Each structure stands twice: as structure tokens, then as C-alpha cells.
C-alpha positions in Angstrom: 58.5 -22.6 3.1 62.1 -23.4 4.3 62.8 -25.7 7.4 64.2 -22.5 9.2 60.7 -20.7 8.9 58.8 -24.0 9.9 60.9 -24.4 13.1 60.4 -20.7 13.9 56.8 -20.8 13.4 56.6 -23.9 15.8 58.6 -22.0 18.4 56.5 -18.8 18.1 53.1 -20.8 18.4 54.5 -22.8 21.3 55.8 -19.7 23.0 52.4 -17.8 22.5 50.4 -20.8 23.7 52.7 -20.9 26.8 52.3 -17.3 27.7 48.4 -17.7 27.3 48.2 -20.9 29.3 50.4 -19.2 32.1 48.4 -16.0 32.1 44.8 -17.6 31.8 45.3 -21.3 32.8 47.6 -21.8 35.6 45.8 -19.7 38.3 42.5 -21.5 37.4 43.8 -24.8 38.6 45.6 -25.8 35.5 42.5 -26.4 33.5 44.3 -25.8 30.2 44.4 -29.2 28.7 45.3 -30.8 31.9 43.4 -34.2 31.7 43.2 -36.1 35.0 42.7 -39.8 34.7 41.6 -42.1 37.4 44.3 -44.6 37.6 46.7 -45.4 40.4 49.5 -47.0 38.3 51.0 -43.7 36.9 50.8 -41.7 40.2 50.9 -43.9 43.2 51.8 -41.0 45.5 48.9 -38.8 44.3 46.0 -40.6 45.9 45.0 -42.5 42.8 44.9 -39.4 40.6 47.2 -38.8 37.7 47.6 -36.6 34.6 48.0 -37.5 30.9 51.5 -37.2 29.6 49.8 -35.5 26.6 48.3 -32.2 27.8 48.3 -28.6 27.0 51.2 -27.8 28.9 53.4 -30.6 27.5 52.4 -29.9 24.1 53.3 -26.3 24.2 56.6 -27.2 25.8 57.3 -29.7 22.9 56.5 -27.0 20.3 58.8 -24.5 22.0 61.7 -26.8 22.3 61.3 -28.5 19.1 61.0 -25.1 17.2 63.8 -23.5 19.1 66.2 -26.3 18.7 65.3 -26.9 15.1 65.8 -23.3 14.2 69.2 -23.1 15.9 70.3 -26.2 14.4 69.0 -25.2 10.9 70.5 -21.7 11.2 73.8 -22.2 12.8 74.5 -26.1 12.6 76.1 -28.0 9.8 73.8 -30.9 9.9 71.6 -32.5 7.3 67.9 -32.0 7.4 66.9 -35.5 8.7 69.4 -35.2 11.6 68.2 -31.8 12.6 64.6 -33.0 12.4 65.5 -36.0 14.8 67.5 -33.8 17.1 64.7 -31.1 17.3 62.2 -33.9 18.0 64.3 -35.3 20.8 64.7 -31.7 22.3 60.9 -31.3 22.1 60.3 -34.7 23.8 62.7 -33.7 26.5 60.9 -30.4 27.1 57.7 -32.0 27.2 58.9 -34.7 29.6 60.5 -32.1 31.8 57.2 -30.2 32.1 55.3 -33.4 32.7 57.6 -34.4 35.6 57.2 -30.8 37.1 53.3 -31.1 36.9 53.2 -34.9 38.2 55.8 -34.6 40.9 55.7 -31.0 42.1 52.3 -29.5 41.2 49.8 -32.4 41.3 50.6 -33.8 44.9 49.8 -30.3 46.4 46.5 -30.1 44.2 43.4 -30.8 46.2 39.8 -30.7 45.1 37.5 -29.0 47.8 34.3 -30.8 48.8 30.9 -29.1 49.1 31.3 -29.5 52.9 34.6 -27.6 52.9 33.2 -24.6 50.9 29.8 -24.6 52.7 29.0 -21.0 53.8 26.0 -21.6 56.0 27.0 -21.6 59.6 30.3 -19.8 59.0 31.2 -17.4 61.7 32.9 -14.2 60.8 33.5 -10.5 61.7 31.9 -7.5 59.9 34.7 -5.6 58.1 32.5 -3.1 56.3 29.3 -1.9 58.1 26.2 -3.6 57.0 23.2 -1.1 56.7 19.8 -2.6 57.3 19.0 -2.4 53.3 22.5 -2.3 52.2 25.5 -4.7 51.6 28.8 -4.7 53.6 31.6 -7.1 54.1 32.6 -9.9 56.3 35.9 -11.5 57.0 36.2 -15.2 58.1 38.5 -18.2 58.0 37.8 -21.2 55.8 40.2 -24.1 55.3 43.0 -22.5 56.8 42.7 -19.2 54.6 41.4 -15.8 55.5 38.5 -15.0 53.1 35.9 -12.1 52.7 32.5 -12.0 51.3 29.9 -9.3 50.6 27.2 -9.6 53.3 23.7 -8.3 54.0 21.6 -8.6 57.2 19.4 -11.6 57.2 16.7 -9.9 59.2 17.0 -6.3 57.7 18.8 -4.9 61.1 22.0 -2.8 60.6 25.1 -4.6 61.8 28.1 -2.3 62.9 31.8 -2.9 62.0 33.7 -5.5 64.1 30.6 -7.3 65.1 30.7 -11.2 65.1 28.2 -12.7 62.7 27.1 -16.2 61.6 26.1 -16.8 57.9 22.5 -18.0 57.9 22.3 -18.5 54.1 24.4 -17.8 51.1 22.8 -16.8 47.8 24.3 -15.5 44.5 27.6 -14.8 46.2 26.1 -12.9 49.1 26.2 -14.1 52.6 23.1 -13.2 54.6 24.2 -12.9 58.3 22.9 -12.3 61.7 24.9 -11.1 64.8 26.4 -13.8 66.6 25.0 -12.6 70.0 21.5 -12.9 68.6 21.9 -16.5 67.6 23.9 -17.7 70.5 22.0 -15.9 73.2 24.6 -13.4 74.0 27.6 -15.7 74.2 30.8 -14.0 72.7 33.0 -15.9 70.3 36.5 -14.7 69.1 37.1 -15.4 65.4 40.6 -14.1 65.4 42.3 -17.6 65.9 40.0 -19.6 63.6 
């Protein structure tokens, strides 16, 4: 195997892993190799949370930059092999450090773990967006943590609930909210959920 092929394989593996991590990892809160460590010395502005400099994202960036720089220098440069290896390694480290900086300074400060209280469904007030039949499943819209959300819903007492009715979640099981009309629970008092 020549050095040119070695660098090209490193680049291809790094690129493939980067694409996979972007497609499957980033939208799942960066779980692809992103190791959090509980220390304050590395991330003072992050509330005591930090990330390891060696994680899935920095490793794939290293492979891409190392392989790409090594291939280009080997193919088009007039350098000796040890110098190309050193320059490719420096390039890989620079790529990994750039990704680490982006994760630590841009993404992590905005990352927040939700507590059980913040995601609790019991007691949430919403509005029926898809009619709930007595024995069927409909849908409710509600606001939680500043975001508009929806959930499949069933009637808690078996009574049908019309669209646009205000409801309160009595219990939440297996991804389904069991609701009752707000006027039943509150004694006829109306509550607007548009602003909440």
C-alpha cells in the first residue's frame, strides 16, 4: 500500500463517518461520541459541564483533514514522506481543534438537559386539534418549555371531545395523553392557551 492510498483511505473513512454522524448523530443531541465530563476547569462558562477533546466529531475531523492534506501533499507536493506525515498530522490536529472549539464554544453553551418536571405531561393544558372520539385517538396541541408541541390524545372518561376544545392532561401513558375537557375539571371556567 502506498502512502497516497493510505491518506486517501483515511480521508474517505473520515468523510463517511462525518456524514453518518451529521445524519444520525447531530439531531439526537450530539450523542455520537460526545463525552461529557463533570469538571469546571475546561468549561467555566458552561455551568460546570464540558466535553472531552477526543470525541467522535473531533476524530472524524482529524481523519478528514489528515487524509486530505496527506493525499494532496503526497500527490502534488515535492516533500519527503516524513515531512508530509508531519504536515498531515498538524493539519488533522488543526481540523480536530477547530471542531472542538465549535462544540465547546458554540453548541455546548446552548445545550440544556431537560428535567423530568420540564417534560411532565400531567396537568398540561392544551387544545384539541384532531377530534377525539369516545373510543378513538385524536390529537392535542400545547405549549411546553416555550415550544409548540403536539401529542396523540384519548378521552380519559370515554366521552368524545370536539376540535378546538380546551383540555387538561390527566395522565400520560405510552406516548398518549389521556385528557378531559377543561370546563369539566375547572367547573366551567374558560382558559385561553393561545398565549401559553
